[in-house]
N, C-alpha and C positions, 0 to 999 in steps of 0.2 A: 503495499499500498504506500509505503513512502517511495519507493522507486517509480511509485506512478505519480504521484503527487510532483517529486522532483522533475520528473519529464514534463510535466503540464509547465511547470514554472521559468523549466529552460526556454518553453517552446514559446510562453506567453513575451517572455523576455526579448527573446529575439526576435519576434514580431513586432513588438514596440519600438526595440533600437532600428528596425530596419526602415517602418513608419516613420521613424522621427525623424531618418537622418534623408529619407525622401522629402518629404513636406512639413519642414520645422520652419517656424513661418514668425516665432516669437510670441505667438498667440498666447503660448500658455504662459509668458508670463505677464499678461495685460490683466489688472486687475478691472474687475466687470463694475464696480462702485468707484470706478474714480473715470469717465472719460475724456479721454484726448481733447473733443469737441466741445463746448459750454453751450446751455440747451438754452440760449436768448427768451424760447418764447416762453419758455418756464420760469425765466427770472421775471420778464413782464406781467403773467398770468401772478405771481407772487406780489408785484406793485401795483397789481391792480385790486388786491382783498383789500388793500387799504381805502379804496377810493371812496366808499360810503361815507368814511369819518368827516370828512369835507361838507359831509352836509348833515349828518347825523351826531347833531350834539346839542348836549343838553344846556352848553353855554351859545355857541353862537347863535342859536333858536330864539335867544331872549332877547339882542341888542336892536332885531329891527321889531322886535314887542309882534310875532306870528303868534307866540305862543307866552301863558302867564302861567306864575306857580300857585297851586292849589294849599300848598304846606312847603317846608321848605325851601321857603323862597330866596333864599342868598342869592341863588342864580340871576334871578330877574330884580337883583338890587346892585347886583356888578360886586360881589364880598371880594371875588377873587380878580385879583390884579397881574399877577405872571403864570403865563404858561408855556408848557415844557413844549418847544421843538425837535428834541435833539430825535425822538423816535422815527421822526420823516427823514431822519438825515441815515439812519442807521439802519433803517429800514428799507421803504420803498425806494427810496434815489438811490440808496449804495444800490440795489437790485438792478437799474435804468442806466448807472453809471455804469456797473460791468456789463450790460449789455453794449452799451457805447464803445465801450475802450477794448472791448475783446479783438482777438487774433482770430479767435478759432472759435465762431460759431456755425452751429451747424445749416447748409443750406438744405438739408432735408426736411426743415423746419417752417420752410417760405425763405424766398428771396433774401438773401442778409442784410440786402440795403433798406428792406423793409422791415426788419426785425431793428434795427439801428435806428432809421424814421420813427416807427411807433412808440421805439423809447425816449426818442427824442421831444416826440407831441408830448408823452407821459410827462415827462420831468419838466417842461415847459408850465404844463399846466398846473403842478403841483407846487413848484417853487413860486408861478404866479398867486397862489393861494394863502402858500407862504407870508410872501411879502406884502399881500395885502394885509394882513391880519399884523405883522408886528412892524413894519416897515424896510431898514437897512435890517440884514441879516446875510449871515454867510454864505458865499456863495462862489466866488471865483478862484478860494482857496479853499474851499470843502469838501467833502469824498474823498477826498488822498488816504484815508485810511489811517494805518501807523505812520505814514510819511509829515500829515499837520494833523496835532489833533486840538492845536487851537489856531482855527481860521479866521482871517477877516472876516469884517461885516464890509460888505458892498451896499452903497447907495444906491437906494429904489430906484432913481432912474437909471443906474448903471447897468442894473436888474434887466429893466422891462427892455432895454436896449439889448442885449445879449440874449433874449427870448423872443424878442420878435426875428431876430438872425438864427437862431437855432429852430424855428418853426418854419423860415424859410428855408433853412438848408431840409428840414424833412418833408418839405412841401415839394421842393427839386428835385430828389432821391427817390421818391414813391414809383415804382415800374409794376407792372403788368404781375399779378401773383398774389396771392393771400399767405398770409401765415397763422401757424399753429397753435391753440393751446389759448386762444384768446378768448377773454373773460365778456368780453364788453359788444364787442363785434362780431364776434364768431371767425376773427382773419380776415374780413371784408377791410381789403385797403384802401379802395374808393371811400365807404363808408370815415376810414381814420384818417384820408386826406380833407375833407369833409370838415370834419372833427377840429383837425390843429387851424384850418384856415379860420374858424367859428371863433374857437379862442383869441387868434390874432386879433380880429376885429374885435370881438368886445376888451381886448386888452387895450386896444387903441383908443375903442370913447373912452374909459380911464383916464385918459389926457385930455377932456373936454377944459377942463378951468385952466391946467397947468401947461398946458404945450400943443394948443388946437391945430398949428400946422402941422406938426410931426401925426399928431393922433387921425388927423383927414387922409395923410400920408398913408400911413398904416393900414387903417380901415379901408382906402380904396385897393390897395393894394392884394392884401386878403381877401376882400371880395370878388374883385376880377379870377383870384388864383383858384375860387370855389368854394361856398362854405354851404350849409346843412340845406335842404330845399324840402322838405317835407318832416311829420311826425317821427318818420322811422327812421330818421337819420341821429334821432335824438341819443345823448351817450347817455348811460339809465345802467346802473347798476344792477342788476337782476338777485334780486336775493332765493332762495330755495326752500323748499317744506324740508328743511335739516336745519338740527339745532346749532350746527359749527357755521352756518351763512345764511342765520335769519336775521329778518329787519329789526334793528334796535329799536324803535318805536312798539316791537312785538314784543321782543323783551322784559323793555320796563313795564308795558303797563299790561300788558297780558299774564305773561310768564310771571313777572316780579310783581305783581297789583299793586304797582306805581300810580295810584290815580292823579299824578301830580301837575300834570300838564293839562289846563282849558285854555282853549281859542282867545285869543286876547277880544280883548273890549273894542279896541279900533279897529281891529281887521272885523271882525261880527259885525260893528256897526255898520263900518264903509259897506261892506256886502250887501246887507240885508238892506240897506236905503236903496237899493238896486235890484233887489231880486238876483240877486247873480246864482248860476245857475252851477259853479260851485263850490256853494259852501254847501251843501248837503255831503258833498265828498270831505271837504275839512274838516265839518266839525259834527258834532252830534246832537242832538237836543237835549236840553236836561231832562233827568230824569224823575228829578223830587223838587222841591222846594216852591216857592209861590210861583214863578215862570215853568212848570214843569212842564213837558210837551212843545217849547216854543224855543228857539237858536239864544244863549245867555251868554254873551262875552263875558268876558272876567275882566274887573281893573286891573291894570299892568303895575307891578311892583309893590304888591300890599306887605306888610306887613306881618300880617298876620294869617291863622290859617284858617280856612272855608272850608265848607261840606262840597266836595267834589263834584257830585251827580247835580247838585242846584246848578250848574252851569255846564257849558256845551264844550267838552273832553274832544280831544282829537278824536278824529273820523275813524270809526273800524276799517274802513276799506286801507286807510293809510298802514294802519297795523294790524297787517297782515302778515304772517311769517313770512312769506314772498313778496311782500309788497317792492317793487322797485325803487330806486333814490335817485331822482330824477338832478343832475348834474349840470350839463349843457345841453340846450335846447333848441329846436327849431323858433318856438313863439320868443326866447326870448333874444334870438337873433332878430326878427322880425322886429319887435320894439328897439334893437339900436340901429336898424337902416330906418326906423320913421325917425327917429332923432336926430339921426345925420343929416338924415333928409331938410329937419327942422331949423338946423345947423347951419346947412348948404354945405356939408361936407361931401353929399351925393348930390344928384339933379333932382329937380321936378320941385321941389318946394313945398310947400302946402298939400298937392296934389298928392305927391310921391310917399308925403308924410302920412298923410290919411289912410292911404291903401294900407300901406304896411302895419299901421297902427291896428285897422281893422281883422287885417288878417292877421296879426298876433293874437289877438282874442280872441278870433276861429280856432286857431290851434291851440291855444289854451285851453282853451273849454274841450276840444275835442280831446287835447290829451290827458286832460282830469275827469272829463264825465265818461269819454268814450263817445260822443258825439258831441255834434253841430248843432241839435234843435237848443231853440231858444236864444242862439247866437246871435242873429239878426235883430228880433227883439229887445235882446239886452246892450246892443251897440246902439240904436236906435234913443234911445232914453237923453233924458238932456244931461245927468250929468256925467255920460259915459260919451255921446257923442264927441264927435272931434272936433275942437274948435279950436282956431288957430290961433288967438289970443292966448291961450292957454293950455297949448298942446305939453310944452315939456313938462307941466305938473302932471297933465294926464298919463302921460305917456308913462313918467315915473311909477304913479301911482297902481295901474294896470302891472307895471313888471312886478310892483311888491307884490299885487295879489298873487302874479304869477310866480314869484319862487318862493311860495308857502314851505316851510320845514329849510327850504336853502337858505339857511342862517347868515353864514357868512357871506355870500354873493349879495344877498339883501342887504344884508347891512353897509356894505362895500357900495352901494347903489346910490344906499339915503346917502351914507357921508358925502360922495361924490354929487348929486342932484339937492337934497336937500328935503325930498321929498319923500313919502308924505310926512306930513306935520305930525313930528308924536313929541310928546311930552315924557321926560326921563321921571325914573322909579320917584316920588316925593323921598326929598332928604337922603339919598344915595349920591354917593359920587360927586359931592356938589352938588347934586340937581341938574347932571351932566348925562348926557348919553355917551358911553365910552367911543374914541376916534380910533384906538390902538389896544394893542394887548401887550403887555408887560414882558419882556424877553424870561426868558427862563431862572430863577436865582441861582441854579446852579452856574450859570455862565460868571456872574462875579466872582468866583473863587476860582475855576477849572479855567476861564481866557478870560482872566482879569482887562490885562492890557485891551485887547480886541473890546471887551465889554466897555469898558471906558471911553474909548476912543468912539465908540459908535453914540453911548449915551451924550455926549458930550457935544457931538455935531448933526445933532437933533436938526432938522431946516427951518422949523418955525420955535427953536428952542424947547426947553422945557425938561420934565425927568422923565423916568423910564415907569410910566405910567400907565393910565386909561387913557388922558387927555392930551397928549403931543399928539398933532396931529402928522400921518404919512405924504410922503411927496406930495403928491397927486391932490391930497385932500385939504382944497383952498376956501 
């Protein structure tokens, strides 16, 4: 028996050696868990997982007074001054930078130039969001990993100019061919191109008060390159019926039972006064109290707790487990075009402004309700009907309604336009609505020199608080 086993062993050994001599290509020394080509699209998908946080926030949603707190009212009273941006740098932005700088992206996941273009567009979008919250932030020397743990703070104006250039690069680079693993557009680069140019256009409008010439030039360039053309182009995060990928408001209110978020009185009153068809989506009717069965907005910035069900809580449809999060939309682009026409940035004057304004409202109603039923009647009401003498205010108020729950974007537009007319939470932050958020407190000790330089160079003076204005906020 031992003899037979020995013979088998010798035969197998000989066979393996012969096979190795004939076909050995080094594959036995390759670790399958360490690929030689980077998966750019998986890194993009990883970055995309952070996108809902741009909108779904228990802080940002209060600045433009979309929601009011029924209890634990600190957020609506601006108690928190300093906010941490480090997770954005170490997470999604680092993922995207890896894609942009990698020499070994896998072409099997789609044209490499398209992977890089999508990463650049997403990088620009996230940095735009960050700089509009904090103003001057680390940019040009950030994302260097261990090579630089203390990046300098770049001027917001310089960041904007760099992001415009980054979006230009992405737009010019996109070729035919989709990419894999994309959560937002299922790899459709035509939609990515439209999204990038729409972001470019919206960014340009931010310059309306600080550099209208530059703003108009960038606006028109983006428009010519091709922006969103329908609601099907909307950049919306698709939550799932899955505990690990569910909507923020579902988690807060349905799972954890935190009925802390009622639709604000300023918003409910504005919408009720014109029978806005979006109100039943945005808000539930009160189910208790003297006004039960009606829409009841909650006063903003209270210091006391109220009975949640006496007021209109956030609408059920917006806090389903798989409710999407709208980030950049076709209707928002149309509102931007309406304002640009009124400002003279694009041709057509009031006629073009009116056309885009009405189309924006129609597409907003379609986005939120799934139908345009009632849109024409709504638009024809005196308070809504386009008025050349009052157009900028009308556009801004309608955009404020449309951007419901996208608190940081709506807040940025309120800071830029001054509309709608909102009153700060009484006795909070010196009776002022915040104009920016304070830097992470850890920056004072970990990046002291650059932090101090940034604070001392604020464009309008001031301190690292909620009231110092960012560059474009005049």
